Structures are given as C-alpha cells and as structure tokens.
LUMROMI-883071 format. One record per residue (C-alpha): chain; residue number from 1; x, y, z; residue in one letter. Coordinates in nm, 3 decimals. Example, Ala and Ser with C-alpha at 12.3 -4.5 7.8 and 13.67 -1.06 7.14 Angstrom:
2
- A  1  1.230  -0.450  0.780  A $
- A  2  1.367  -0.106  0.714  S $
This chain:
248
- A  1  -0.787  9.982  12.780  M $
- A  2  -0.707  9.627  12.691  F $
- A  3  -0.679  9.695  12.307  M $
- A  4  -0.461  10.019  12.373  A $
- A  5  -0.213  9.810  12.587  T $
- A  6  -0.148  9.556  12.312  L $
- A  7  -0.104  9.809  12.034  A $
- A  8  0.199  10.006  12.231  N $
- A  9  0.474  9.735  12.197  P $
- A  10  0.485  9.722  11.810  L $
- A  11  0.665  10.044  11.745  P $
- A  12  0.950  9.943  11.991  G $
- A  13  1.046  9.625  11.797  R $
- A  14  1.047  9.804  11.472  A $
- A  15  1.267  10.059  11.619  G $
- A  16  1.520  9.799  11.741  G $
- A  17  1.535  9.640  11.402  K $
- A  18  1.582  9.983  11.234  I $
- A  19  1.882  10.024  11.474  V $
- A  20  2.024  9.682  11.404  R $
- A  21  1.992  9.751  11.018  L $
- A  22  2.182  10.069  11.055  V $
- A  23  2.463  9.911  11.246  I $
- A  24  2.488  9.620  11.006  V $
- A  25  2.475  9.875  10.715  L $
- A  26  2.760  10.070  10.866  L $
- A  27  2.981  9.744  10.941  L $
- A  28  2.923  9.659  10.575  V $
- A  29  3.015  10.004  10.465  A $
- A  30  3.330  10.008  10.680  A $
- A  31  3.425  9.670  10.559  T $
- A  32  3.374  9.769  10.185  L $
- A  33  3.577  10.098  10.264  F $
- A  34  3.880  9.896  10.406  W $
- A  35  3.849  9.634  10.153  A $
- A  36  3.867  9.892  9.882  G $
- A  37  4.160  10.071  10.027  R $
- A  38  4.340  9.721  10.055  W $
- A  39  4.272  9.629  9.693  V $
- A  40  4.374  9.972  9.579  H $
- A  41  4.707  9.941  9.787  Y $
- A  42  4.781  9.588  9.646  R $
- A  43  4.722  9.725  9.295  L $
- A  44  4.930  10.016  9.348  T $
- A  45  5.225  9.889  9.550  H $
- A  46  5.469  9.607  9.526  V $
- A  47  5.425  9.345  9.800  H $
- A  48  5.671  9.086  9.883  V $
- A  49  5.625  8.802  10.121  T $
- A  50  5.956  8.659  10.300  D $
- A  51  6.185  8.878  10.104  A $
- A  52  6.555  8.803  10.064  R $
- A  53  6.854  9.025  9.976  I $
- A  54  7.153  8.880  9.782  K $
- A  55  7.485  8.990  9.861  T $
- A  56  7.837  8.846  9.913  D $
- A  57  7.942  8.690  10.260  M $
- A  58  8.279  8.834  10.364  V $
- A  59  8.412  8.632  10.657  S $
- A  60  8.632  8.845  10.886  V $
- A  61  8.864  8.682  11.164  A $
- A  62  9.187  8.759  11.360  A $
- A  63  9.462  8.522  11.240  R $
- A  64  9.610  8.536  11.600  L $
- A  65  9.478  8.433  11.929  A $
- A  66  9.467  8.713  12.210  G $
- A  67  9.270  8.883  12.459  R $
- A  68  9.018  9.124  12.300  V $
- A  69  9.065  9.499  12.415  L $
- A  70  8.858  9.665  12.156  E $
- A  71  8.519  9.610  11.976  M $
- A  72  8.397  9.937  11.855  P $
- A  73  8.128  9.799  11.638  V $
- A  74  7.819  9.606  11.702  T $
- A  75  7.568  9.415  11.487  E $
- A  76  7.368  9.639  11.253  G $
- A  77  7.633  9.906  11.224  D $
- A  78  7.723  10.048  10.893  S $
- A  79  8.087  10.003  10.810  L $
- A  80  8.365  10.167  10.590  T $
- A  81  8.660  10.007  10.454  Q $
- A  82  8.947  10.006  10.677  G $
- A  83  8.738  10.053  10.993  Q $
- A  84  8.855  9.888  11.322  L $
- A  85  8.642  9.586  11.390  L $
- A  86  8.842  9.415  11.658  L $
- A  87  9.165  9.497  11.874  G $
- A  88  9.360  9.226  12.041  L $
- A  89  9.603  9.272  12.321  D $
- A  90  9.943  9.345  12.138  S $
- A  91  10.162  9.424  12.436  A $
- A  92  10.382  9.130  12.391  Q $
- A  93  10.422  9.169  12.021  A $
- A  94  10.510  9.528  12.072  E $
- A  95  10.770  9.452  12.323  Q $
- A  96  10.920  9.187  12.098  D $
- A  97  10.914  9.445  11.805  L $
- A  98  11.107  9.695  12.028  R $
- A  99  11.366  9.419  12.111  V $
- A  100  11.434  9.308  11.789  I $
- A  101  11.450  9.679  11.653  E $
- A  102  11.713  9.746  11.908  A $
- A  103  11.904  9.451  11.813  S $
- A  104  11.898  9.549  11.454  Q $
- A  105  12.025  9.899  11.544  V $
- A  106  12.315  9.747  11.739  A $
- A  107  12.405  9.534  11.448  L $
- A  108  12.391  9.811  11.198  Q $
- A  109  12.636  10.014  11.436  V $
- A  110  12.867  9.719  11.439  E $
- A  111  12.848  9.686  11.062  R $
- A  112  12.944  10.045  11.041  G $
- A  113  13.253  10.005  11.255  R $
- A  114  13.360  9.702  11.058  L $
- A  115  13.344  9.895  10.743  E $
- A  116  13.547  10.202  10.878  A $
- A  117  13.793  9.940  11.000  E $
- A  118  13.819  9.756  10.666  L $
- A  119  13.855  10.090  10.478  A $
- A  120  14.136  10.195  10.703  L $
- A  121  14.300  9.843  10.685  A $
- A  122  14.292  9.864  10.307  E $
- A  123  14.430  10.222  10.287  A $
- A  124  14.707  10.130  10.543  V $
- A  125  14.792  9.797  10.391  D $
- A  126  14.809  9.946  10.024  A $
- A  127  15.036  10.209  10.152  S $
- A  128  15.277  9.967  10.332  R $
- A  129  15.271  9.734  10.033  I $
- A  130  15.360  10.033  9.793  M $
- A  131  15.635  10.128  10.010  I $
- A  132  15.776  9.784  10.060  A $
- A  133  15.768  9.724  9.674  R $
- A  134  15.955  10.044  9.631  R $
- A  135  16.214  9.955  9.887  A $
- A  136  16.252  9.613  9.717  L $
- A  137  16.303  9.800  9.392  Q $
- A  138  16.564  10.024  9.532  A $
- A  139  16.748  9.723  9.692  A $
- A  140  16.735  9.548  9.352  N $
- A  141  16.908  9.865  9.191  V $
- A  142  17.175  9.880  9.464  E $
- A  143  17.251  9.502  9.425  W $
- A  144  17.273  9.564  9.037  E $
- A  145  17.516  9.855  9.099  K $
- A  146  17.721  9.657  9.357  R $
- A  147  17.736  9.368  9.117  Q $
- A  148  17.866  9.615  8.824  L $
- A  149  18.120  9.747  9.065  D $
- A  150  18.243  9.407  9.167  L $
- A  151  18.276  9.313  8.807  D $
- A  152  18.468  9.602  8.714  K $
- A  153  18.678  9.560  9.003  A $
- A  154  18.751  9.201  8.934  R $
- A  155  18.825  9.286  8.574  A $
- A  156  19.071  9.554  8.676  D $
- A  157  19.244  9.302  8.897  L $
- A  158  19.245  9.052  8.620  G $
- A  159  19.411  9.311  8.387  R $
- A  160  19.661  9.439  8.650  L $
- A  161  19.772  9.064  8.727  K $
- A  162  19.861  9.014  8.368  G $
- A  163  20.053  9.351  8.368  M $
- A  164  20.248  9.253  8.688  A $
- A  165  20.371  8.937  8.527  S $
- A  166  20.563  9.175  8.292  N $
- A  167  20.656  9.394  8.575  N $
- A  168  20.434  9.669  8.444  M $
- A  169  20.249  9.759  8.757  V $
- A  170  20.380  9.772  9.116  S $
- A  171  20.270  9.535  9.394  A $
- A  172  20.107  9.843  9.560  Q $
- A  173  19.871  9.873  9.261  Q $
- A  174  19.762  9.518  9.282  L $
- A  175  19.709  9.543  9.646  A $
- A  176  19.491  9.851  9.597  D $
- A  177  19.293  9.694  9.326  T $
- A  178  19.258  9.357  9.534  Q $
- A  179  19.115  9.571  9.818  Y $
- A  180  18.863  9.735  9.567  L $
- A  181  18.750  9.370  9.463  V $
- A  182  18.717  9.286  9.837  D $
- A  183  18.512  9.595  9.905  S $
- A  184  18.297  9.545  9.623  A $
- A  185  18.222  9.184  9.723  E $
- A  186  18.125  9.314  10.077  T $
- A  187  17.917  9.580  9.942  E $
- A  188  17.743  9.325  9.713  L $
- A  189  17.676  9.109  10.007  R $
- A  190  17.525  9.405  10.195  A $
- A  191  17.315  9.466  9.880  A $
- A  192  17.194  9.106  9.883  S $
- A  193  17.103  9.146  10.248  A $
- A  194  16.899  9.468  10.179  G $
- A  195  16.729  9.267  9.908  Q $
- A  196  16.631  8.994  10.149  S $
- A  197  16.513  9.241  10.392  S $
- A  198  16.317  9.446  10.139  A $
- A  199  16.168  9.098  10.018  E $
- A  200  16.069  9.004  10.378  A $
- A  201  15.919  9.352  10.437  A $
- A  202  15.694  9.312  10.122  L $
- A  203  15.599  8.969  10.230  A $
- A  204  15.488  9.093  10.589  E $
- A  205  15.283  9.368  10.433  A $
- A  206  15.123  9.138  10.188  E $
- A  207  15.038  8.904  10.491  A $
- A  208  14.900  9.174  10.704  Q $
- A  209  14.683  9.259  10.403  A $
- A  210  14.525  8.916  10.444  L $
- A  211  14.347  9.042  10.749  N $
- A  212  14.115  9.233  10.521  Q $
- A  213  13.976  8.888  10.439  Q $
- A  214  13.890  8.850  10.799  V $
- A  215  13.709  9.160  10.812  L $
- A  216  13.520  9.094  10.503  R $
- A  217  13.399  8.761  10.635  Q $
- A  218  13.280  8.930  10.963  E $
- A  219  13.094  9.168  10.730  L $
- A  220  12.931  8.878  10.547  E $
- A  221  12.841  8.717  10.869  S $
- A  222  12.694  9.049  10.999  L $
- A  223  12.506  9.100  10.671  D $
- A  224  12.342  8.746  10.710  A $
- A  225  12.269  8.829  11.074  R $
- A  226  12.092  9.168  10.982  L $
- A  227  11.887  8.998  10.703  S $
- A  228  11.772  8.740  10.951  E $
- A  229  11.688  9.021  11.189  V $
- A  230  11.518  9.226  10.937  A $
- A  231  11.289  8.913  10.844  A $
- A  232  11.209  8.863  11.230  R $
- A  233  11.145  9.237  11.246  R $
- A  234  10.893  9.220  10.925  Q $
- A  235  10.724  8.908  11.080  R $
- A  236  10.668  9.075  11.429  L $
- A  237  10.546  9.382  11.255  A $
- A  238  10.281  9.176  11.056  L $
- A  239  10.199  9.003  11.386  D $
- A  240  10.145  9.343  11.549  G $
- A  241  9.912  9.454  11.257  A $
- A  242  9.727  9.116  11.282  D $
- A  243  9.623  9.212  11.632  H $
- A  244  9.407  9.484  11.468  R $
- A  245  9.108  9.344  11.244  V $
- A  246  8.983  9.609  10.994  S $
- A  247  8.699  9.591  10.759  S $
- A  248  8.810  9.478  10.410  P $
C-alpha cells in the first residue's frame, strides 16, 4: 500500500508540464505569426511616422469690422472658389448706398434739365441774334438810301440856286427843292435812329446769349458733383462687398 501511494503523483506532474509546454508553444507560434505579419506589412507597405503635407497657407480676413451674421463653414470643410466664408452685418452700408444712389439720380435729373434749358437758350439766342443782325443790315441799307436821297436833294438845290441867280427858275421851285432837302435830312435822321435801335437790339441779344455761359458753368459744377457721388457710390459698393468674405 505504501509503495502504491508514492507511485501515483508522478503522472500528474508530467501532465502539467505537458500542458504548460503546449501553452508556451502556442504563445510562441502566435508571436511568430503576428511578427511575420508585421514584417510582411512593413515590407509591402509605405510607413511614415509624423508625416507633414506641404501646401500654401492662404490668410482670409474681413477688411471691415462688423457683427458676424453668417458663418456657413466650419473647420475641416472642403471649399470651392467663391464660397461664402463669413457674412458681416451690412445694413448701414446698404442704407448709405441707397441714399447715395438716390442723390445720384436726383443730380442726373437736374443735369438733364440744365441740358434742355441750355439747348433751348442756344436755339432762342441764335434766332434772336440772327433777327437782330438782319434788322441792323436793313437799317444800314435804309440809312444809305436816305443818305443818297439827301445828297441828290442837296445837289438839286445847289443847281437850282445857281439857276435862280440868272432868273432861270422860280422861287416856288427853289422852295420845293428846299423842302425835299429838309425831308431827306429828317428821313436820314430817322434812319440813323433805326440804326441805333437795331444795334442796341443786337447788343441785347448777344448779352442775353451770355447766360449760356452761366448754364454751362452750372453743368460743369454738376458734372463735378456727379463724379464725386459716383466715386462715393463705388466706395460704398466695395464696402458692401467687403461685408461678405469669400474663399479665394
């Protein structure tokens, strides 16, 4: 009984060693398997540690200060050119732009009125000056005619006076010829007055035409204001565009 009892534990310890050996072998096999897969992966794949991608950095910022109303993109989004990145409050800029546009329209209407007034003044003044010049020409012709009549009457009177000294003409003929001279002198003075009146009318028409210079100066001043307003409108339009920041 004693010898049988001592012989029984030996097979149990041998079995435990076999189990432990099997486990170790399995662990070694697994380690070799995963080590082989790792070596195979490293040999067949590119592996980079702490990789960096080189690219150009593009800084985008609003040129104006303002309250942000829109921000439709977030970090990591893919962008396309012209896509809205940031929208600022542009209510004041839009209001200023509407005011300057209304001012521009009013100035353009005023310029149209001045252009029409200038065109009318040019037509009326040209007609008035033409009529005055023709009237002056007619007055000059009338004066020359009356001067010729007076010269003839005076010549006739001088001839008759020479004949009267020889009793070749009557006193009545001399009186009639003197009357013609006096009438011719009166008509010549009337023609001279007509000349003066025609010259004054021409001078007045030409003076009135000077008002066109005033209208032209007003147009030049208005054009300067329109240029200023156009520049302000362009600046306000750019300010309005600057309230929306897009991807470059």
